[in-house]
C-alpha positions as CSV (number, residue, x, y, z in Angstrom):
1,X,3.3,-19.7,78.1
2,X,1.6,-19.7,74.7
3,X,3.6,-18.0,71.9
4,X,0.9,-15.9,70.4
5,X,3.2,-14.4,67.7
6,X,4.0,-17.9,66.5
7,X,0.3,-18.9,66.5
8,X,-0.8,-15.7,64.7
9,X,1.8,-16.1,62.0
10,X,1.0,-19.8,61.6
11,X,-2.7,-18.9,61.0
12,X,-1.8,-16.2,58.5
13,X,0.4,-18.7,56.6
14,X,-2.2,-21.4,56.6
15,X,-4.9,-18.9,55.4
16,X,-2.6,-17.7,52.7
17,X,-1.9,-21.2,51.5
18,X,-5.7,-22.0,51.5
19,X,-6.4,-18.8,49.5
20,X,-3.7,-19.7,47.0
21,X,-5.0,-23.2,46.5
22,X,-8.6,-21.9,46.2
23,X,-7.6,-19.3,43.7
24,X,-5.5,-21.8,41.7
25,X,-8.5,-24.2,41.5
26,X,-11.0,-21.5,40.5
27,X,-12.2,-21.7,36.9
28,X,-11.9,-18.8,34.5
29,X,-14.8,-16.4,34.7
30,X,-17.5,-16.9,32.1
31,X,-17.6,-13.5,30.4
32,X,-19.6,-14.5,27.3
33,X,-22.3,-12.0,26.5
34,X,-25.3,-14.3,25.5
35,X,-26.6,-13.7,22.0
36,X,-30.4,-14.0,21.8
37,X,-30.4,-15.8,18.5
38,X,-28.3,-18.7,20.0
39,X,-31.4,-19.6,22.1
40,X,-33.1,-20.4,18.8
41,X,-30.4,-22.7,17.6
42,X,-32.1,-26.0,17.4
43,X,-28.9,-27.9,16.7
44,X,-27.7,-27.3,20.3
45,X,-30.4,-29.6,21.6
46,X,-30.4,-32.2,18.8
47,X,-29.6,-35.8,19.7
48,X,-26.7,-37.4,17.8
49,X,-27.5,-39.3,14.6
50,X,-25.4,-42.5,14.9
51,X,-26.1,-43.6,11.4
52,X,-23.1,-45.4,9.8
53,X,-22.5,-44.1,6.3
54,X,-22.6,-46.6,3.5
55,X,-19.7,-47.4,1.3
56,X,-19.0,-46.0,-2.2
57,X,-19.9,-49.3,-3.9
58,X,-23.2,-49.4,-2.1
59,X,-24.0,-45.8,-3.1
60,X,-22.4,-45.5,-6.6
61,X,-25.7,-46.1,-8.5
62,X,-27.4,-43.2,-6.7
63,X,-24.8,-40.7,-7.8
64,X,-24.9,-38.7,-11.1
65,X,-23.5,-40.8,-14.0
66,X,-21.4,-38.6,-16.4
67,X,-20.5,-39.6,-19.9
68,X,-17.8,-38.2,-22.1
69,X,-16.7,-40.5,-24.9
70,X,-13.7,-38.5,-26.0
71,X,-12.3,-38.0,-22.4
72,X,-12.5,-41.3,-20.4
73,X,-9.9,-39.9,-18.0
74,X,-12.4,-37.3,-16.9
75,X,-14.9,-40.0,-16.0
76,X,-12.2,-42.0,-14.2
77,X,-11.2,-38.9,-12.1
78,X,-14.8,-38.2,-11.4
79,X,-15.4,-41.7,-9.9
80,X,-12.0,-41.5,-8.1
81,X,-13.2,-38.3,-6.4
82,X,-16.4,-39.9,-5.1
83,X,-14.5,-43.1,-4.1
84,X,-12.1,-41.1,-1.9
85,X,-14.9,-38.9,-0.6
86,X,-16.9,-41.9,0.6
87,X,-13.8,-43.3,2.3
88,X,-13.8,-40.1,4.3
89,X,-17.3,-40.3,5.7
90,X,-17.6,-40.8,9.4
91,X,-20.2,-41.5,12.0
92,X,-20.4,-39.5,15.3
93,X,-17.9,-40.4,18.0
94,X,-19.7,-40.9,21.4
95,X,-19.0,-38.0,23.7
96,X,-17.7,-35.7,21.0
97,X,-20.7,-33.4,21.0
98,X,-21.0,-33.8,17.3
99,X,-24.5,-34.7,16.1
100,X,-24.4,-35.7,12.4
101,X,-22.4,-38.1,10.2
102,X,-20.0,-36.0,8.1
103,X,-17.3,-35.8,5.4
104,X,-13.8,-35.4,6.8
105,X,-11.4,-32.8,5.5
106,X,-8.8,-35.5,4.9
107,X,-6.3,-33.7,7.0
108,X,-6.0,-34.5,10.7
109,X,-9.3,-35.9,11.9
110,X,-10.6,-32.4,12.6
111,X,-13.6,-30.7,11.1
112,X,-12.6,-27.4,9.4
113,X,-15.1,-24.6,8.9
114,X,-13.6,-23.5,5.6
115,X,-12.9,-26.9,4.2
116,X,-16.4,-28.2,5.1
117,X,-18.1,-25.2,3.5
118,X,-16.5,-26.2,0.1
119,X,-16.8,-29.9,0.5
120,X,-20.5,-29.8,0.9
121,X,-20.8,-27.8,-2.3
122,X,-19.7,-30.7,-4.5
123,X,-21.6,-32.9,-2.0
124,X,-24.8,-31.3,-3.3
125,X,-24.6,-33.6,-6.4
126,X,-24.4,-36.7,-4.2
127,X,-27.3,-35.8,-1.9
128,X,-29.3,-38.8,-3.0
129,X,-26.5,-41.1,-1.7
130,X,-25.4,-39.2,1.4
131,X,-26.5,-36.0,3.1
132,X,-23.2,-34.1,2.9
133,X,-25.0,-30.9,4.1
134,X,-25.4,-32.3,7.6
135,X,-21.6,-32.0,8.0
136,X,-22.3,-28.3,8.8
137,X,-24.8,-29.3,11.6
138,X,-21.8,-30.2,13.7
139,X,-20.5,-26.6,13.7
140,X,-24.0,-25.3,14.7
141,X,-24.1,-27.9,17.5
142,X,-20.8,-26.5,18.9
143,X,-21.9,-22.8,18.9
144,X,-21.1,-20.9,22.1
145,X,-23.8,-18.9,23.8
146,X,-22.3,-15.7,22.5
147,X,-22.5,-16.9,18.8
148,X,-18.9,-18.0,18.4
149,X,-18.1,-21.1,16.3
150,X,-14.6,-22.6,16.2
151,X,-12.9,-23.0,12.8
152,X,-11.4,-26.4,13.8
153,X,-13.1,-29.1,15.9
154,X,-11.7,-32.5,16.9
155,X,-13.8,-35.3,15.5
156,X,-12.6,-37.6,18.3
157,X,-13.6,-35.6,21.4
158,X,-15.2,-32.4,20.1
159,X,-12.5,-30.2,21.5
160,X,-11.7,-26.9,19.8
161,X,-8.2,-26.2,18.5
162,X,-8.0,-22.5,19.4
163,X,-8.9,-20.3,22.3
164,X,-12.0,-18.3,21.3
165,X,-10.2,-14.9,21.2
166,X,-7.2,-16.1,19.3
167,X,-6.9,-14.3,16.0
168,X,-7.0,-17.6,14.2
169,X,-9.9,-19.1,16.1
170,X,-12.5,-18.9,13.5
171,X,-13.4,-18.1,9.9
172,X,-13.7,-17.6,7.1
173,X,-17.4,-16.8,7.4
174,X,-18.6,-19.0,4.5
175,X,-21.3,-21.1,6.2
176,X,-24.0,-18.9,4.8
177,X,-22.7,-19.4,1.2
178,X,-22.7,-23.2,1.6
179,X,-26.3,-23.2,2.9
180,X,-27.4,-20.8,0.2
181,X,-26.0,-23.0,-2.6
182,X,-28.1,-25.9,-1.3
183,X,-31.2,-23.7,-1.1
184,X,-30.7,-22.5,-4.7
185,X,-30.5,-26.2,-5.8
186,X,-33.2,-27.8,-3.7
187,X,-35.4,-24.9,-2.3
188,X,-35.6,-26.2,1.2
189,X,-37.0,-23.2,3.2
190,X,-37.3,-25.2,6.4
191,X,-33.6,-25.7,6.4
192,X,-33.1,-21.9,6.0
193,X,-35.4,-21.4,9.0
194,X,-33.3,-23.8,11.1
195,X,-29.9,-22.5,10.3
196,X,-30.7,-18.8,10.2
197,X,-30.4,-18.1,14.0
198,X,-27.0,-19.8,14.2
199,X,-25.7,-18.1,11.1
200,X,-26.9,-14.7,12.3
201,X,-25.5,-15.1,15.8
202,X,-22.1,-16.1,14.3
203,X,-22.2,-13.1,12.0
204,X,-22.8,-10.8,14.9
205,X,-20.0,-12.4,17.0
206,X,-17.6,-12.1,14.0
207,X,-18.5,-8.4,13.7
208,X,-18.0,-7.7,17.4
209,X,-14.6,-9.5,17.5
210,X,-13.0,-9.3,14.1
211,X,-13.6,-5.7,13.0
212,X,-11.5,-2.5,13.5
213,X,-12.9,0.8,14.7
214,X,-13.1,2.0,11.0
215,X,-15.5,-0.9,10.2
216,X,-13.1,-3.1,8.2
217,X,-12.2,-6.7,9.2
218,X,-9.1,-8.6,10.0
219,X,-7.9,-12.2,10.4
220,X,-4.6,-14.1,10.1
221,X,-3.1,-16.4,7.6
222,X,-4.7,-19.4,9.2
223,X,-7.9,-17.6,10.0
224,X,-8.4,-16.6,6.4
225,X,-7.5,-20.1,5.2
226,X,-4.6,-19.0,3.0
227,X,-1.9,-19.8,5.6
228,X,1.4,-18.5,4.3
229,X,0.6,-15.8,1.7
230,X,3.1,-12.9,2.1
231,X,0.5,-10.2,2.8
232,X,1.8,-8.7,6.0
233,X,4.6,-6.3,6.7
234,X,7.9,-7.7,7.9
235,X,8.0,-8.5,11.6
236,X,4.6,-10.1,11.7
237,X,3.8,-13.8,11.5
238,X,2.1,-14.6,8.1
239,X,0.4,-17.5,9.8
240,X,-0.9,-16.2,13.1
241,X,-0.8,-12.3,13.2
242,X,-3.4,-9.8,12.0
243,X,-0.5,-7.3,11.4
244,X,-3.0,-4.5,12.3
245,X,-4.1,-4.8,8.7
246,X,-7.5,-4.5,7.1
247,X,-7.9,-7.7,5.2
248,X,-9.6,-7.5,1.8
249,X,-11.0,-11.0,1.7
250,X,-12.4,-11.0,5.2
251,X,-14.0,-7.6,4.8
252,X,-15.5,-8.6,1.4
253,X,-16.7,-12.0,2.8
254,X,-18.6,-10.2,5.5
255,X,-20.4,-8.3,2.8
256,X,-21.1,-11.5,0.9
257,X,-22.3,-13.3,4.0
258,X,-24.4,-10.3,4.9
259,X,-26.0,-10.3,1.5
260,X,-27.0,-13.9,1.8
261,X,-28.4,-13.4,5.3
262,X,-30.6,-10.6,4.0
263,X,-31.8,-12.9,1.2
264,X,-32.6,-15.6,3.7
265,X,-34.4,-13.2,6.0
266,X,-36.6,-12.1,3.1
267,X,-37.5,-15.7,2.2
268,X,-38.4,-16.7,5.8
269,X,-40.0,-13.4,6.7
270,X,-37.4,-12.2,9.3
271,X,-36.5,-8.8,7.7
272,X,-36.4,-7.0,11.0
273,X,-33.5,-9.2,12.2
274,X,-31.1,-8.0,9.5
275,X,-31.7,-4.2,9.3
276,X,-28.3,-3.6,10.8
277,X,-26.7,-5.9,8.2
278,X,-28.2,-3.9,5.4
279,X,-26.7,-0.7,6.8
280,X,-23.3,-2.3,7.5
281,X,-23.2,-3.7,4.0
282,X,-23.8,-0.3,2.4
283,X,-20.9,1.0,4.4
284,X,-18.5,-1.9,3.8
285,X,-19.2,-2.0,0.1
286,X,-18.3,1.7,-0.2
287,X,-15.3,1.2,2.1
288,X,-13.9,-1.5,-0.2
289,X,-14.5,0.6,-3.3
290,X,-13.1,3.8,-1.9
291,X,-10.2,2.6,0.3
292,X,-9.1,-0.9,-0.9
293,X,-9.2,-0.1,-4.6
294,X,-6.1,1.2,-6.2
295,X,-6.9,3.0,-9.4
296,X,-3.4,2.9,-10.9
297,X,-3.2,-0.9,-10.8
298,X,-6.9,-1.6,-10.9
299,X,-6.9,-4.0,-8.0
300,X,-8.2,-4.4,-4.5
301,X,-5.6,-4.7,-1.7
302,X,-5.2,-5.3,2.0
303,X,-4.5,-2.1,3.9
304,X,-1.7,-1.6,6.4
305,X,-2.2,0.2,9.7
306,X,-1.5,3.6,8.2
307,X,-4.1,3.0,5.4
308,X,-1.6,2.3,2.6
309,X,-2.1,-0.7,0.3
310,X,0.2,-3.7,0.6
311,X,0.2,-4.1,-3.2
312,X,0.0,-7.9,-2.9
313,X,-2.2,-9.2,-5.7
314,X,-3.9,-12.1,-3.9
315,X,-6.7,-14.2,-5.3
316,X,-8.5,-12.9,-2.2
317,X,-9.5,-9.7,-4.1
318,X,-11.8,-11.7,-6.4
319,X,-14.3,-12.4,-3.6
320,X,-15.5,-9.0,-4.7
321,X,-17.2,-10.5,-7.7
322,X,-19.5,-12.7,-5.6
323,X,-20.2,-9.8,-3.2
324,X,-21.3,-7.5,-6.1
325,X,-18.8,-4.9,-5.1
326,X,-17.0,-4.1,-8.4
327,X,-18.6,-1.2,-10.2
328,X,-19.3,-1.7,-13.9
329,X,-16.7,0.9,-15.0
330,X,-14.0,-0.9,-13.0
331,X,-14.8,-4.5,-14.0
332,X,-12.9,-4.8,-17.3
333,X,-9.6,-3.5,-15.9
334,X,-10.0,-5.6,-12.8
335,X,-10.5,-8.8,-14.8
336,X,-7.6,-8.1,-17.1
337,X,-5.2,-9.4,-14.4
338,X,-6.7,-12.9,-14.9
339,X,-5.6,-12.9,-18.6
340,X,-2.2,-11.3,-18.0
341,X,0.6,-14.0,-18.4
342,X,2.7,-12.0,-15.9
343,X,0.1,-12.3,-13.2
344,X,-2.7,-14.9,-13.1
345,X,-2.6,-16.4,-16.6
346,X,0.0,-19.0,-15.9
347,X,0.3,-22.6,-17.2
348,X,-2.2,-23.7,-14.5
349,X,-4.8,-21.0,-13.8
350,X,-5.4,-19.3,-11.5
351,X,-2.5,-19.1,-9.0
352,X,-3.5,-17.8,-5.6
353,X,-0.7,-15.2,-5.7
354,X,0.2,-13.1,-8.8
355,X,3.3,-14.3,-10.5
356,X,4.8,-10.8,-10.5
357,X,5.2,-10.9,-6.7
358,X,8.7,-11.6,-5.3
359,X,7.2,-14.2,-3.0
360,X,5.6,-16.2,-5.8
361,X,6.9,-19.8,-6.0
362,X,6.7,-21.8,-9.3
363,X,5.8,-25.0,-7.4
364,X,3.0,-23.2,-5.6
365,X,4.7,-22.9,-2.2
366,X,1.3,-23.8,-0.6
367,X,-0.5,-20.4,-0.9
368,X,2.4,-18.5,-2.5
369,X,1.0,-19.3,-6.0
370,X,-0.5,-22.8,-5.5
371,X,-3.7,-23.5,-7.4
372,X,-6.5,-24.6,-5.1
373,X,-9.9,-25.9,-5.9
374,X,-11.8,-23.7,-3.4
375,X,-10.4,-20.4,-4.5
376,X,-10.7,-21.4,-8.2
377,X,-14.3,-22.3,-7.6
378,X,-14.9,-19.0,-5.8
379,X,-13.5,-17.1,-8.8
380,X,-15.6,-19.1,-11.3
381,X,-18.8,-18.5,-9.4
382,X,-17.9,-14.8,-9.2
383,X,-17.3,-14.6,-12.9
384,X,-20.7,-16.3,-13.5
385,X,-22.3,-13.8,-11.1
386,X,-20.8,-11.0,-13.3
387,X,-22.0,-12.7,-16.5
388,X,-18.4,-13.3,-17.6
389,X,-19.2,-16.8,-18.9
390,X,-16.6,-17.1,-21.6
391,X,-13.7,-16.1,-19.3
392,X,-15.1,-18.5,-16.6
393,X,-15.1,-21.4,-19.1
394,X,-11.6,-20.5,-20.3
395,X,-10.2,-20.6,-16.8
396,X,-12.2,-23.6,-15.8
397,X,-11.1,-25.6,-18.8
398,X,-7.5,-24.8,-18.1
399,X,-7.7,-25.7,-14.5
400,X,-9.7,-28.8,-15.2
401,X,-7.3,-30.1,-17.9
402,X,-4.3,-29.5,-15.6
403,X,-5.9,-31.5,-12.7
404,X,-6.8,-34.3,-15.1
405,X,-3.2,-34.3,-16.4
406,X,-1.8,-34.7,-12.9
407,X,-4.4,-37.4,-12.2
408,X,-3.2,-39.3,-15.3
409,X,0.4,-39.1,-14.1
410,X,-0.2,-39.9,-10.4
411,X,-3.5,-41.8,-10.3
412,X,-5.1,-39.5,-7.7
413,X,-6.2,-36.0,-6.7
414,X,-4.1,-33.6,-4.7
415,X,-4.6,-30.9,-2.1
416,X,-3.2,-28.1,-4.4
417,X,-1.4,-27.8,-7.7
418,X,1.7,-26.1,-9.0
419,X,1.0,-23.1,-11.3
420,X,4.0,-23.7,-13.6
421,X,4.6,-26.5,-16.1
422,X,7.0,-29.2,-15.0
423,X,6.6,-28.4,-11.3
424,X,4.8,-30.6,-8.8
425,X,3.6,-29.1,-5.4
426,X,6.0,-30.0,-2.6
427,X,3.5,-29.1,0.1
428,X,0.4,-31.0,-1.1
429,X,-1.4,-34.1,0.2
430,X,-2.4,-36.9,-2.2
431,X,-5.8,-38.6,-2.3
432,X,-7.2,-35.3,-1.2
433,X,-11.0,-35.2,-1.2
434,X,-11.2,-32.8,0.7
435,X,-12.3,-29.9,-1.3
436,X,-10.4,-30.9,-4.4
437,X,-13.5,-32.9,-5.2
438,X,-14.9,-29.6,-6.4
439,X,-12.9,-29.9,-9.6
440,X,-13.8,-33.4,-11.0
441,X,-17.4,-33.0,-9.8
442,X,-18.8,-29.4,-9.5
443,X,-16.5,-27.8,-12.1
444,X,-17.1,-30.7,-14.5
445,X,-20.9,-30.3,-14.4
446,X,-21.1,-26.5,-14.1
447,X,-18.3,-25.2,-16.3
448,X,-17.1,-28.0,-18.6
449,X,-20.5,-29.4,-19.3
450,X,-22.1,-26.0,-18.6
451,X,-25.1,-27.2,-16.7
452,X,-26.3,-24.5,-14.2
453,X,-29.3,-25.4,-12.1
454,X,-31.3,-22.3,-11.3
455,X,-33.0,-21.4,-8.0
456,X,-35.0,-24.3,-6.6
457,X,-34.4,-26.5,-9.7
458,X,-37.3,-25.0,-11.6
459,X,-35.1,-24.2,-14.5
460,X,-31.7,-25.0,-16.0
461,X,-29.3,-23.0,-18.1
462,X,-27.2,-25.3,-20.3
463,X,-24.3,-23.4,-21.9
464,X,-22.9,-26.0,-24.4
465,X,-19.3,-25.3,-25.4
466,X,-17.9,-28.8,-26.0
467,X,-18.3,-30.3,-29.4
468,X,-17.9,-33.9,-28.2
469,X,-20.7,-36.2,-27.3
470,X,-21.1,-35.8,-23.5
471,X,-23.7,-35.7,-20.8
472,X,-24.9,-36.9,-17.4
473,X,-27.7,-39.0,-16.1
474,X,-29.4,-39.0,-12.7
475,X,-28.4,-35.4,-12.0
476,X,-30.3,-33.8,-9.1
477,X,-32.4,-30.9,-10.4
478,X,-34.4,-29.5,-7.5
479,X,-36.0,-31.3,-4.6
480,X,-36.7,-34.9,-5.5
481,X,-36.2,-34.4,-9.2
482,X,-33.6,-36.0,-11.4
483,X,-32.8,-35.4,-15.0
484,X,-30.6,-36.8,-17.8
485,X,-28.7,-34.4,-20.2
486,X,-27.1,-35.8,-23.3
487,X,-25.5,-33.7,-26.1
488,X,-24.4,-35.3,-29.3
489,X,-21.2,-34.5,-31.3
490,X,-21.1,-31.4,-33.4
491,X,-18.7,-30.3,-36.2
492,X,-18.6,-26.6,-35.1
493,X,-19.3,-24.6,-31.9
494,X,-21.7,-22.5,-33.9
495,X,-23.9,-25.5,-34.7
496,X,-27.0,-25.8,-32.7
497,X,-26.5,-28.7,-30.1
498,X,-28.5,-31.9,-30.7
499,X,-29.6,-32.6,-27.2
500,X,-31.8,-35.1,-25.3
501,X,-33.2,-34.2,-21.9
502,X,-35.3,-36.4,-19.7
503,X,-36.7,-35.1,-16.4
504,X,-38.9,-36.5,-13.6
505,X,-40.9,-33.3,-13.6
506,X,-41.5,-30.2,-15.8
507,X,-38.5,-27.9,-16.1
508,X,-37.6,-24.9,-18.2
509,X,-34.3,-25.3,-20.1
510,X,-32.4,-22.3,-21.6
511,X,-30.0,-23.8,-24.1
512,X,-27.1,-21.6,-25.1
513,X,-24.4,-22.1,-27.7
514,X,-22.0,-20.0,-29.7
515,X,-24.5,-19.5,-32.4
516,X,-27.5,-18.6,-30.4
517,X,-29.9,-19.6,-27.6
518,X,-33.4,-21.2,-27.2
519,X,-35.9,-21.7,-24.4
520,X,-37.2,-25.3,-24.3
521,X,-40.0,-26.6,-22.0
522,X,-39.3,-30.1,-20.8
523,X,-42.3,-32.1,-19.7
524,X,-41.8,-34.5,-16.9
525,X,-40.7,-38.0,-17.9
526,X,-40.6,-36.8,-21.6
527,X,-37.6,-37.3,-23.9
């Protein structure tokens, strides 16, 4: 006699086991909401460029050639920066999904969104030797169909270091700034057309996933790039939690990125694609001014969940200068913090955390006061944007001299620097280029030498403040144009500089010195 009970239960058990195995093997559902601009992303279909980057020695003659008779250490540090940078150039690994040779962040064989955005900025000056800008192509090639781009991507196999909806998975949103700096220098509109869809899709993903109901934005220590700053309330991870906080830098950076996307849209005739950004930026600009500004202390702060400021004076607030957020009647008081010895005017300027904070560490403590090239450059560019040229020069010269001093003592460049005299950063990597290349290259040319290339290279502002003989040859000035700038020694800063300028094509030069200014028209190939 057949035992039907046994058979029935056996079948149920077998079916259950089959269902469990089937479910356990089932992949996660794909819940991405496709972004229509991703379909325009040309980098997703681009074949890998397997070009092997050339060595520093092979490329040295193609790089700008600085001169500074009174400061040979500056020239030595400049070439050291390029030497290390070229040692960090890589070709695409097969099967990684990357598409372009790139500069490595000198950290862990991963591409970092925030590091790369700054590295390509000093790379602008070496464009004739290596196309550093194409480093960014690898991020666009890894864009998800909903617009997401990971902040950290393995160079070996192309894997992403974070799950997409992790608080630390992406950011900061600085890719538009990096692309914009290249456009201002070289005027390549076709590049803007190519990158615009990817940048816009990423902006929209960021807005959908990193904003609070009140419109402000959030991130984490790792997500904002300033890993361990003491900005959150106790009980939250400074590295990996948003702390239910409205983050001042992330909110302002979205304004800054939005401003650039609107500018790009105007140039490439895609105004209809950014109407929502124009409206959001109006709101966010007012939000920062009304809610993140503290009138008593004249500073912009992160906001806790209940809307109260955290009263942590982070360098993050100075993104507001680049985003054109600070009203004229607030600017002077806001900038006073930079000259206050109890806050940001330390031996090495500017620390990333105000010295009057209990969490400030004299050796820098990584982002608890450490001086970093990217945030220093952000501040300097912001001061330039607000026409605070003398303050920018003062801070740039202090920072530059400190970096050169450490270079003289150690023979190399470092990831970050201690803000106090006699201290050396404990949490800092050596031979770091990496974004520290900004200081001996970009800051040297733009703030120590005072050479500012204007949009598309059609004109140059030369703000001469040194009295030594100095200059640079083979400096890229616009697309396919190179120029030499030489200034001879002066007795006084008020003396008109004796300059020699040679350019491949016609440019307009605005010469500025303490005693006056002059517009000079430079004919191509003329001296």
